[in-house]
C-alpha positions in Angstrom: 9.2 -71.5 -44.4 10.1 -67.8 -44.8 7.7 -65.0 -43.6 6.4 -62.8 -46.0 7.6 -59.7 -46.8 5.7 -57.0 -45.9 4.8 -53.2 -47.1 3.0 -50.2 -47.1 1.8 -48.7 -49.8 1.1 -45.2 -49.9 -2.9 -45.1 -51.1 -2.9 -41.5 -51.6 -2.7 -38.9 -54.8 -0.1 -36.6 -55.2 -2.8 -33.9 -54.6 -3.8 -35.1 -51.3 -0.6 -35.9 -49.9 0.4 -32.1 -50.5 -2.7 -31.2 -48.5 -1.5 -33.2 -45.8 1.6 -32.4 -46.1 1.1 -29.1 -45.4 -2.0 -29.7 -42.9 1.3 -30.8 -40.1 3.3 -28.3 -41.5 6.1 -30.1 -43.6 6.8 -30.8 -47.1 8.0 -32.8 -49.6 11.7 -34.0 -49.8 12.9 -33.5 -53.6 14.2 -37.2 -54.4 16.5 -36.1 -57.3 18.5 -33.4 -54.6 21.5 -34.6 -53.6 21.8 -36.7 -49.5 24.6 -34.6 -48.4 23.1 -30.9 -50.1 19.5 -32.9 -48.4 21.1 -32.5 -44.8 23.1 -28.6 -45.9 19.1 -28.1 -46.9 17.5 -29.8 -43.9 20.6 -27.6 -41.3 19.2 -24.8 -42.9 16.2 -23.8 -42.6 16.3 -25.3 -38.6 16.9 -21.2 -38.2 14.5 -18.5 -38.1 15.9 -15.9 -41.0 14.5 -13.1 -43.2 14.1 -16.0 -46.4 12.7 -18.9 -44.4 9.7 -16.3 -43.0 9.6 -15.3 -46.9 9.0 -18.8 -47.6 6.2 -19.7 -45.8 2.9 -19.7 -47.0 0.8 -17.6 -45.8 -2.2 -19.4 -45.5 -3.6 -20.5 -41.7 -4.0 -24.5 -41.3 -5.7 -26.2 -39.8 -3.4 -26.7 -37.0 -2.6 -24.3 -36.8 -6.7 -22.5 -36.2 -7.1 -25.5 -32.8 -3.5 -25.2 -31.2 -2.6 -21.3 -31.5 1.3 -20.9 -29.7 2.5 -18.5 -27.7 4.0 -16.6 -30.9 0.3 -15.8 -32.6 -0.8 -14.5 -29.3 1.6 -11.8 -29.0 0.8 -11.2 -33.0 -3.2 -11.3 -32.4 -2.5 -8.4 -30.1 -0.1 -6.5 -31.7 -3.3 -6.7 -35.1 -5.4 -5.3 -32.3 -6.9 -8.4 -32.2 -8.2 -7.3 -28.1 -9.5 -11.4 -26.9 -9.6 -11.7 -23.3 -7.7 -15.3 -23.1 -7.6 -15.1 -18.7 -11.8 -15.4 -18.9 -11.2 -18.9 -20.1 -8.8 -19.3 -16.9 -10.8 -21.0 -14.2 -11.0 -19.1 -10.6 -8.2 -21.7 -9.5 -5.9 -21.2 -12.0 -6.5 -17.4 -12.2 -5.8 -16.9 -8.2 -2.3 -19.3 -8.6 -1.5 -16.7 -10.6 -2.2 -13.4 -9.0 -0.9 -14.5 -6.0 2.5 -14.3 -6.9 1.3 -10.2 -7.6 2.3 -8.0 -4.7 -0.5 -6.5 -2.9 -0.6 -2.9 -4.3 -0.1 -4.4 -7.6 -3.7 -6.2 -7.1 -5.7 -3.5 -5.8 -4.7 -2.0 -9.8 -6.0 -5.1 -11.3 -8.8 -5.0 -9.1 -10.2 -2.0 -11.4 -10.1 -4.4 -14.6 -14.4 -5.1 -13.9 -16.5 -6.8 -11.7 -15.1 -10.8 -11.8 -11.0 -8.8 -11.8 -12.1 -7.1 -8.7 -13.8 -10.4 -6.9 -11.2 -12.2 -7.3 -8.2 -9.2 -6.7 -10.3 -8.6 -3.1 -10.4 -12.4 -2.4 -8.9 -13.5 0.7 -6.7 -16.0 0.5 -5.1 -13.3 -1.5 -4.8 -11.0 1.7 -3.7 -12.8 4.5 -1.7 -11.3 5.5 -0.1 -7.1 4.9 2.9 -5.2 5.3 1.8 -1.5 5.3 4.7 0.0 7.3 4.9 3.9 7.0 2.2 4.5 4.9 -1.1 7.4 5.4 -4.5 5.8 5.9 -6.8 8.5 5.2 -9.8 8.3 6.3 -12.0 5.3 6.0 -9.2 3.5 3.8 -7.9 1.5 6.8 -11.3 -0.3 7.4 -11.8 -1.7 3.7 -8.2 -3.5 4.6 -8.0 -4.6 7.9 -11.9 -5.9 6.8 -10.7 -8.8 4.6 -6.7 -9.3 6.3 -7.4 -12.8 7.6 -4.2 -13.1 10.0 -1.8 -10.6 10.3 -1.6 -7.0 9.5 1.8 -4.9 10.0 1.0 -0.6 10.4 4.6 0.1 12.5 4.7 4.0 12.0 2.3 4.7 9.8 -0.1 7.6 10.1 -4.0 6.5 10.0 -6.5 9.6 9.8 -10.4 9.3 11.7 -12.5 8.1 10.9 -11.6 5.1 10.5 -14.2 3.3 8.1 -17.4 5.6 6.0 -21.1 4.5 6.2 -19.8 4.9 2.2 -17.9 1.9 1.8 -19.1 -0.6 3.7 -22.9 -0.5 2.9 -23.6 0.5 6.5 -22.7 -3.0 7.9 -20.9 -3.6 11.5 -17.2 -3.9 10.8 -15.5 -6.9 11.8 -12.0 -6.9 11.0 -11.2 -10.8 11.3 -6.8 -10.5 11.8 -5.5 -12.0 14.5 -1.8 -11.1 14.1 -1.5 -7.2 14.9 1.6 -4.2 14.9 0.8 -1.0 15.9 4.4 0.3 17.2 5.0 3.5 17.1 1.7 4.5 15.5 0.4 8.0 14.8 -3.2 7.2 16.1 -5.8 9.0 18.0 -7.4 6.5 21.3 -10.5 7.0 20.2 -9.7 5.2 16.6 -7.0 3.1 18.5 -10.0 2.0 20.5 -12.7 1.2 17.6 -9.7 -1.3 16.7 -9.6 -3.7 19.5 -13.0 -3.6 20.0 -13.6 -4.5 16.7 -10.6 -7.0 16.2 -12.0 -10.0 18.7 -9.8 -12.6 17.6 -6.8 -10.9 17.8 -4.0 -13.2 19.6 -1.0 -10.9 19.4 -1.2 -6.9 19.7 2.1 -4.6 19.7 1.1 -0.7 20.8 4.3 0.2 21.7 4.6 4.1 22.3 0.6 4.3 21.5 -1.3 6.3 23.6 -3.2 4.4 25.8 -5.8 5.8 27.5 -8.4 4.5 30.3 -10.7 3.3 27.1 -8.2 1.5 24.8 -7.6 -0.5 28.4 -11.2 -1.1 28.7 -11.7 -2.4 25.2 -8.1 -4.8 25.7 -9.9 -6.4 28.7 -12.4 -8.1 26.3 -9.6 -9.9 24.1 -10.0 -12.8 26.1 -7.7 -14.5 23.2 -4.7 -12.6 23.4 -1.6 -14.2 24.8 0.6 -12.1 24.2 1.0 -8.1 24.7 3.6 -4.9 23.9 2.8 -1.9 25.7 6.1 -0.9 26.0 7.1 2.9 26.0 3.0 3.6 26.0 1.6 6.9 27.2 -1.1 7.6 29.5 -1.4 4.7 30.8 -3.8 4.4 34.0 -1.2 1.7 36.1 -4.1 1.1 38.7 -6.2 -0.1 35.2 -3.7 -2.0 33.9 -3.1 -4.1 36.5 -7.3 -5.3 36.3 -7.2 -5.1 32.6 -4.2 -8.3 32.9 -5.9 -9.9 35.7 -8.9 -10.5 33.1 -6.1 -11.8 30.3 -6.5 -15.6 32.0 -4.6 -16.5 28.8 -1.3 -14.3 28.3 2.0 -15.7 28.0 4.2 -12.7 27.4 4.0 -9.1 28.1 6.2 -6.1 27.8 5.1 -3.3 29.8 8.6 -1.4 30.5 9.2 2.4 30.8 5.1 3.0 31.3 6.6 4.9 34.8 4.4 3.4 36.9 4.6 4.8 40.7 5.3 2.4 43.1 2.1 1.5 44.3 0.4 0.9 40.8 4.2 -2.0 40.2 2.4 -3.2 44.3 -0.3 -4.1 42.4 0.4 -4.7 39.2 2.6 -8.0 40.7 -0.3 -9.5 42.4 -2.8 -8.9 39.1 -0.2 -10.7 36.5 -2.0 -14.5 34.9 -0.1 -17.1 36.9 0.2 -18.7 33.0 2.8 -15.6 32.8 5.9 -16.8 30.6 8.0 -13.8 29.7 8.1 -10.7 31.2 9.6 -7.1 30.1 9.4 -5.4 33.5 11.9 -2.7 32.8 12.9 0.9 33.5 10.8 1.1 37.4 14.1 2.4 38.7 12.9 3.1 42.3 9.2 1.9 41.8 10.2 -1.6 42.1 11.6 -2.8 44.8 12.5 -6.6 46.6 9.5 -7.0 47.2 8.0 -6.8 44.5 10.0 -9.6 42.7 9.5 -11.5 45.6 5.6 -11.9 45.0 6.0 -11.8 40.9 8.1 -15.1 41.7 5.3 -16.5 44.0 2.6 -14.9 41.5 4.0 -16.3 38.3 6.5 -19.4 39.6 6.1 -20.3 35.5 8.6 -18.1 34.0 11.2 -18.3 31.5 12.8 -14.6 30.3 12.4 -11.7 33.1 13.9 -8.4 32.8 14.3 -6.0 35.6 17.0 -3.6 34.3 17.4 -0.4 35.1 15.8 -1.6 38.5 18.1 0.6 41.1 16.4 -0.6 44.2 16.7 -3.8 43.8 19.4 -5.5 45.7 20.1 -9.2 46.4 17.7 -10.2 47.8 15.6 -9.6 44.8 18.2 -12.5 43.2 17.6 -15.1 45.7 14.2 -14.6 45.6 14.7 -15.3 41.9 15.8 -19.2 42.8 12.3 -20.3 43.4 12.1 -20.1 39.2 12.3 -23.5 37.6 12.3 -23.0 34.6 14.2 -19.5 34.1 15.8 -19.0 31.2 16.8 -15.5 30.4 17.7 -12.7 32.9 18.1 -9.5 32.4 19.8 -7.0 35.3 21.0 -4.3 33.3 22.0 -1.3 35.3 20.4 -2.6 38.9 23.2 -0.5 40.1 23.0 -2.1 43.7 23.6 -5.1 42.3 25.9 -6.9 44.8 29.9 -6.8 43.0 30.8 -9.6 40.5 32.4 -12.2 43.1 28.7 -12.1 44.7 26.5 -11.8 42.2 28.3 -14.8 40.8 27.6 -17.0 43.3 23.8 -15.9 43.1 23.6 -16.7 39.4 24.9 -19.8 40.3 21.9 -21.3 42.4 19.9 -20.2 39.3 20.2 -24.2 37.3 17.8 -23.5 34.9 19.7 -19.7 34.0 21.4 -20.0 29.7 21.8 -16.1 29.4 22.1 -12.9 32.0 21.9 -9.8 30.7 24.5 -7.4 33.5 25.2 -4.2 30.8 26.7 -1.2 32.9 27.7 -3.7 36.2 31.1 -4.9 35.3 33.9 -4.0 33.8 35.3 -6.2 30.8 38.3 -7.0 32.4 34.9 -8.8 35.2 33.3 -9.6 32.7 35.8 -13.2 31.1 36.3 -13.8 35.0 32.5 -13.8 35.4 32.0 -16.0 32.1 34.6 -18.1 32.4 32.9 -19.2 36.4 29.5 -18.9 34.4 30.5 -21.5 31.6 28.0 -22.2 29.9 25.6 -19.5 30.6 25.8 -16.4 28.2 26.5 -12.7 29.3 25.7 -9.7 27.8 24.4 -11.3 24.6 20.9 -9.5 24.2 21.2 -5.5 24.6 17.8 -5.3 23.3 14.8 -7.2 25.5 12.8 -9.0 22.3 9.7 -9.8 24.6 6.4 -9.3 23.1 8.3 -7.5 20.0 7.1 -8.6 16.8 10.2 -7.6 15.0 14.3 -7.5 15.9 16.3 -7.9 13.0 16.0 -5.2 10.6 16.9 -7.8 8.1 13.3 -9.5 9.0 11.4 -6.3 8.8 9.1 -7.8 6.8 7.9 -10.6 9.4 5.8 -10.5 12.9 6.2 -12.7 15.3 7.7 -14.3 12.9 5.3 -15.3 10.5 6.1 -12.9 6.8 3.6 -10.6 6.0 3.2 -10.1 2.2 3.8 -6.8 0.6 
């Protein structure tokens, strides 16, 4: 049995057919054109040429009105048609677009209108900021830090007092929610610095390297219960007696850099007895004649969990201090650079071999190049003189990673 033949018949008038073709953007083929000529014409019309543009009908179809293409958007702007296409986007889509902009461009976009200001100042876009080597006029820093939710890198900047102005904050009490703050080598007066610490109770990591840290600043530091990393290297006007009592109150501290503070013998003796027991990394370099062997012994008893210890430039230390370090079962990195009363390389190697967990040791200024090769072969696999600069509690240690703060990327 043969199947019935099925045929599709186009039962439309010629005028209606032409209107439908025009609506979907195609033309009816001329059956009188040869097949070869028809293929050539199809290929030629696929390119955009001035002749093709002239042949395009000026009348807009229904589909063009409903589905505007990208080129038409630009044509509308070119003809002065002020259409805000961003107004059709939801806040979530706008935020996903704005997060790709640098923060200085976000500040400019915030002045467009109220909606843009609300979106550009959203907390999700200001979790981290990178504002190194910037000058902050009176009242401007508070506007920035009150929006930063996580980290701010303000190293080598200049902060003018006052920190905030009542007109800019509408008389609301200041509160900075940030947790990581780098103020290394900042030019800021102690009163403003104390105010920044006072209104930042959530700080976990803080760097005040080369800043002026007076008694008022230390007093506010003692109220940071969640602080676990503190860098006071080369800070000025530090009261050694008060510093010991402040560090004793910060029980969660695990990393401290208090190198080169010009502490006296009594200050160092009191300090090593008040350090938190859970301390893991300590930089006590630059004490010169103030750090004695008995202080190292007290330090070992009070902080048995130390893994990184920097005692560089302590000219009074002898081999007895190295014998005390044997009671640190987790010590991995030790710095004894320029401790000139340390024993000769032969005796030094014997002391270092007793440190079972030791992975690296810094002995700059103590041994010559031939002695270094001999000592390296004797202490394998311990690395010797691989870190000329101490990285304890420092937020950034590499020029290539300047936009990072304690391993976290800060958006510029």
